[in-house]
Backbone bond lengths (Angstrom), bond angles and torsions (degrees), N, CA, C in turn:
res aa  C-N    CA-C-N  psi(-1)  N-CA   C-N-CA  omega(-1)  CA-C   N-CA-C  phi
1 M - - - 1.447 - - 1.528 107.97 -
2 Q 1.295 116.29 135.82 1.455 120.98 -177.62 1.527 110.41 -91.16
3 W 1.330 114.60 158.79 1.467 120.88 -178.04 1.524 111.22 -57.59
4 K 1.314 117.50 -37.26 1.471 122.03 179.53 1.530 110.43 -60.57
5 D 1.320 116.53 -41.81 1.468 121.10 178.31 1.521 111.27 -66.01
6 I 1.329 116.20 -40.74 1.468 120.97 179.19 1.522 110.08 -62.61
7 E 1.336 117.65 -44.70 1.470 121.17 178.91 1.522 111.14 -61.79
8 R 1.346 117.47 -41.09 1.460 121.36 179.69 1.526 110.43 -63.01
9 I 1.323 117.28 -45.32 1.462 121.78 -179.88 1.531 110.37 -63.98
10 M 1.338 116.73 -42.56 1.465 120.48 179.01 1.527 110.88 -62.55
11 K 1.332 116.83 -40.82 1.461 120.34 179.97 1.528 110.80 -66.24
12 E 1.335 117.16 -41.08 1.459 121.39 179.84 1.523 111.83 -66.42
13 N 1.328 116.80 -30.68 1.458 121.86 -176.52 1.526 111.02 -117.82
14 K 1.328 117.03 41.99 1.458 121.92 -174.60 1.526 111.95 -57.79
15 R 1.302 117.42 -42.74 1.464 120.31 -177.88 1.531 110.44 -61.73
16 C 1.319 116.46 -45.40 1.473 119.79 179.10 1.518 110.93 -65.46
17 A 1.319 116.74 -40.74 1.471 120.30 179.37 1.525 110.39 -63.41
18 D 1.328 116.82 -41.16 1.473 120.58 178.12 1.521 111.06 -63.46
19 M 1.332 116.18 -38.98 1.463 119.92 179.30 1.529 110.59 -65.10
20 L 1.326 117.75 -40.61 1.470 121.00 178.81 1.525 111.25 -67.69
21 E 1.336 117.08 -39.08 1.461 120.47 176.84 1.523 110.66 -62.27
22 Y 1.325 116.91 -42.26 1.461 121.56 178.49 1.527 110.19 -61.08
23 Y 1.330 116.17 -43.84 1.468 119.96 179.73 1.526 110.69 -64.12
24 D 1.317 117.07 -41.78 1.464 120.53 178.00 1.523 111.37 -60.61
25 R 1.330 116.08 -40.64 1.468 121.55 -177.71 1.515 112.50 -71.99
26 T 1.332 117.46 -43.42 1.459 121.06 -169.39 1.522 114.47 -108.51
27 G 1.332 117.22 -23.51 1.457 120.45 -175.22 1.516 112.80 78.23
28 K 1.329 117.57 10.28 1.464 122.54 179.34 1.523 109.47 -113.42
29 L 1.327 115.92 143.89 1.453 119.92 176.95 1.526 109.82 -74.66
30 P 1.334 117.82 128.62 1.460 120.22 -177.46 1.524 113.56 -79.27
31 T 1.315 118.45 0.81 1.460 120.53 -179.54 1.522 112.24 -91.35
32 R 1.306 116.79 -8.86 1.464 120.81 -179.80 1.530 109.49 -67.59
33 K 1.315 116.82 135.76 1.459 121.01 178.61 1.511 110.00 -93.29
34 I 1.319 115.67 141.47 1.456 121.98 -178.92 1.525 108.16 -123.53
35 L 1.306 116.31 132.34 1.453 121.58 177.68 1.523 108.61 -92.69
36 R 1.318 116.59 118.50 1.464 122.71 178.33 1.519 108.71 -132.22
37 S 1.288 115.46 152.04 1.453 121.66 176.82 1.524 108.16 -105.88
38 F 1.316 116.26 131.85 1.459 120.67 177.28 1.517 108.77 -148.79
39 T 1.310 116.37 166.93 1.458 120.35 -178.42 1.522 109.78 -113.58
40 I 1.334 114.79 145.58 1.458 121.49 172.34 1.522 107.53 -135.10
41 K 1.299 115.98 163.44 1.460 120.73 179.67 1.525 109.84 -69.01
42 Q 1.314 116.36 148.68 1.460 122.27 -177.60 1.527 111.01 -57.38
43 F 1.323 116.83 -39.79 1.460 121.61 179.97 1.538 110.54 -60.03
44 N 1.328 116.27 -45.15 1.462 120.25 -179.98 1.529 111.32 -67.69
45 Y 1.322 116.82 -37.55 1.459 120.62 177.40 1.531 110.37 -62.50
46 D 1.328 116.62 -43.93 1.463 120.44 179.49 1.525 111.47 -62.55
47 R 1.334 116.32 -40.32 1.466 120.27 178.96 1.531 110.44 -66.87
48 L 1.328 116.85 -40.92 1.455 121.38 179.12 1.529 110.64 -64.81
49 K 1.306 116.53 -42.44 1.460 121.43 179.93 1.538 110.79 -65.63
50 A 1.334 116.81 -40.27 1.463 120.61 178.55 1.531 110.95 -65.73
51 E 1.317 117.20 -41.52 1.467 120.93 178.26 1.527 110.48 -65.78
52 S 1.316 116.57 -36.73 1.453 120.92 177.27 1.527 110.61 -63.67
53 A 1.301 116.84 -44.21 1.466 120.90 179.36 1.532 110.82 -67.25
54 R 1.322 116.24 -38.11 1.463 120.36 -178.44 1.527 111.68 -67.08
55 T 1.324 117.02 -41.84 1.465 120.77 -176.02 1.518 113.25 -92.50
56 G 1.335 117.15 -17.80 1.463 120.47 -178.65 1.521 113.42 78.82
57 R 1.328 116.75 14.26 1.467 121.49 178.30 1.519 108.72 -106.90
58 N 1.328 116.42 154.22 1.459 118.02 -177.69 1.532 111.14 -76.86
59 M 1.316 115.42 160.75 1.466 121.15 -174.92 1.525 111.74 -65.85
60 S 1.314 118.01 -34.34 1.464 120.91 179.17 1.521 111.31 -62.26
61 A 1.320 116.72 -42.30 1.462 120.25 179.19 1.523 110.61 -64.54
62 L 1.322 116.65 -39.98 1.467 120.41 178.13 1.535 110.97 -63.19
63 L 1.326 116.29 -43.73 1.460 119.71 178.69 1.520 111.49 -64.41
64 D 1.323 117.37 -41.97 1.461 120.82 178.13 1.526 110.52 -57.72
65 E 1.331 117.10 -45.89 1.462 120.73 -179.30 1.530 111.19 -64.72
66 L 1.326 116.86 -41.20 1.473 119.81 178.52 1.514 111.47 -61.84
67 I 1.312 116.53 -43.46 1.462 120.69 -178.47 1.526 110.66 -68.95
68 E 1.345 117.30 -40.23 1.458 120.04 179.51 1.516 112.32 -65.40
69 S 1.333 117.39 -28.29 1.470 120.56 -178.42 1.532 111.97 -80.89
70 M 1.324 117.44 -4.22 1.477 119.91 -179.74 1.497 111.53 -73.68
């Protein structure tokens, strides 16, 4: 397999590659969910809740996607 092919596969599967790198670094599975309490501004909460209602997805999933896209 050539380096060009490896780069293409890594780019196509970036999320999986990132998860494996995290596991290699920490020894923890990155799929485990953690319950934490934090505060956000009311305006942001309202926007998150509206987007959740519009798409039919829960707020946690929306936050996970936003953070992963950073």
